[in-house]
N, C-alpha and C positions, 0 to 999 in steps of 0.2 A: 457474529457476536450480537447478542440482544442488549436491551437497555440496562440490564442488570449485570452486564459483563460476562454472561455465560456463552460459551462456545457451542456451536451446533455439532460438536463431535466430543465423545467421551474420551477420557484418558486411555481406556482400554482399546479404543479403535485406532489410535495413531499408528500402531504397529501394522495395521492392515494396509497402509498406504506408503508409497515411496515419497510422495510430495503432497503437502497440504497447504492450500492457499487460504489465507484468512484476511478478509476485508474488515477494517475497523471504521471506515468512512461512509458506509452505506446508511446515511441518515435520511433516506427517502421513505423509510418504512415506519410511518406514524404509529405510535403506541408500541411498536416492536423494538426499534432501535433508538427512538427519541420520544420523549414525553411531549405530548401535544400542548402542554401548558406553556412551554417556552421553546420556540423554534427560531429565535433570533440568530443572526449571524454570529454574535458574540457567544451565545450558548453553543452553537455548532463548533466554533473554534475551541471552546473549552472541552467539548466532547471529543474533538479530534485528538487533543492532547491526552485527556483522561483515558479514553478507550485504548489508545496505542500503549500508554504507560501500563495500564492494567494487563494488557496482553503480554507485554515484555516482563512483567513480574510473575507470570504463570510458570509452572513447572511442566513444560512441554518440550518435545524434541525439536528445538529450534534448528538443528542441522538439516531438517527437511521441511521447514516452514517458509512459505513465501508470504510476505505481507503485501497485500494487493491494494490497488486503487488509491494511492496516497495523494493524488491530486484530482480525484474523481469528481465530476460534476454532480454525482448523486449525493454529495454532501448537502447541496441545496438545489433540488431538482426543478424548482419553478422559475428560475431566472438563469439564463445562460452564463452570465459572468459572476454570479454571487459566490460560486465556489472559489474564485480567485480572491474575492474580498475576505473569505474565511481564511485562506492561506496568508493573506496580507496581515491579518490580525495576530498571527503566530510569529513571535520574534525569532530571529536567527538563533539566539541563545537557546531557546526552548527546542527548536528543531535540532540543534547540535546535541543537546542532552538526550533527546529521544533517539536520534539516529546513531549516536555513539553506543547506546544500549543495543540497537539492532545489530550493529557491527560486532559488539562484544558477544552477543548471543549467537552470532554467525547465522542469522536468518537472512533470507533473500529479500531484496527490495525490488518490487515490480516496476518495470517501465511499461506503462500502458496508458497512453493518451494519444489523441489524434494530432500529431505535430502540425499538419497542414491547416488545422483550424485556428492556429495562433500565429501572430506575427508581431514584430517590433516589441514594444514594451509589454504587451500582453503575453507574448512568448517568454520573455524574461521572467515574468511573474510566475508562470507555471514551471519554468526550469529551476527556479530558486531552490525549492526543497531538494531536487535531485542533485544540484551542485553541492549543497550542504551535505547531503548523504555521501557523495563521493569524497568530500573533504574528511568525513568521519570514517572512511574506509569501508563503507557498506559495499556489499556485493549485489550485483543486479542480475535480474532475469527478465526475459521478454514475455509479455502477456497480451493476449488478444481477447476481446469479448465478442468475437465473431459468433453469430448465432446461426450462420448458414455458410456453406463453403465459399460463396461469393464474397463473404466478409473478409476472407484472407487475401483477396486479389491485390490489395495495396499494403498488406502487412509488412512485407520485406522492405518496401520503400519507406514506410513509416518508421520501422525499427532502425533502419540505416540513418535516417535523418536525426533521430533521437541520439543514437550512438555517436554520430559525428558532432552534434551540438554539445554533448557532454564530454567529448574527447575520451571515450571509454576504450579500454584495451582488454585483451584476453584476461589479464590479471584482475579485472574488475568484475568478472563473471561469477555468479553464484553457481556453485556446484554442489549438488546433493551428495552428502556423505552417507555411504552405506554403512550401517552398523547392525549388529545382531539384534534381533527383536528382544525386548525385555518381557513381553507377554506372549504366551502361546494361546492362540484362539482355538476353540474346539473345532 
C-alpha cells in the first residue's frame, strides 16, 4: 500500500491468487509509503491506524486476505525499539475498533515477529496487539520473512513460542475460504 492508500494489486487480479498478503505498516519506504515531511513516531502511529482502516474499508475479497506485519520494526526502521513506541501510542480502544473490523471482514491476522528477541515488559508490549486481536476474535496465520531456506531453521520454534504465549487453539486459525472466481481472466 502506497502513501495514497493504493494497493499494489488491481481488483481484477485478486481472482488469480488463493491468498494475498497486504502489509500496511511498511513505513520504511520514504516518499512511497510515508511522506518525508513528517516521520515522527506520532505520525507513524496515525498512519498505522489510517492505513489499516483504509484497507478495511476497501471492497476486496477479505476471505483470502492476510494482513501482515502488524508489529513490524519496519514501521520505524532506524531504531530497534521505536516500533514499540509507535504501538504504545495506539490506545487499546483503537486497536479493538480496527481488529474488530478485521474479524468482521474475516481477514487473516499474521503472526510474524521474532519471539526470542523480546523478553519481559518488551515482550508484553509486542504481544499487546495480538492479545487484543484474539479478544476481537481475529483468526491468525503464521508468516515468515525468510529470504533463504536457512531462515526457516528456527521458524517452528518461533511459531510455537508465539502460539503458546497467546494460548491459541485450532479454532483461532485463519483458513482461506475457497469461493468461485468473480472474474475470468483471458
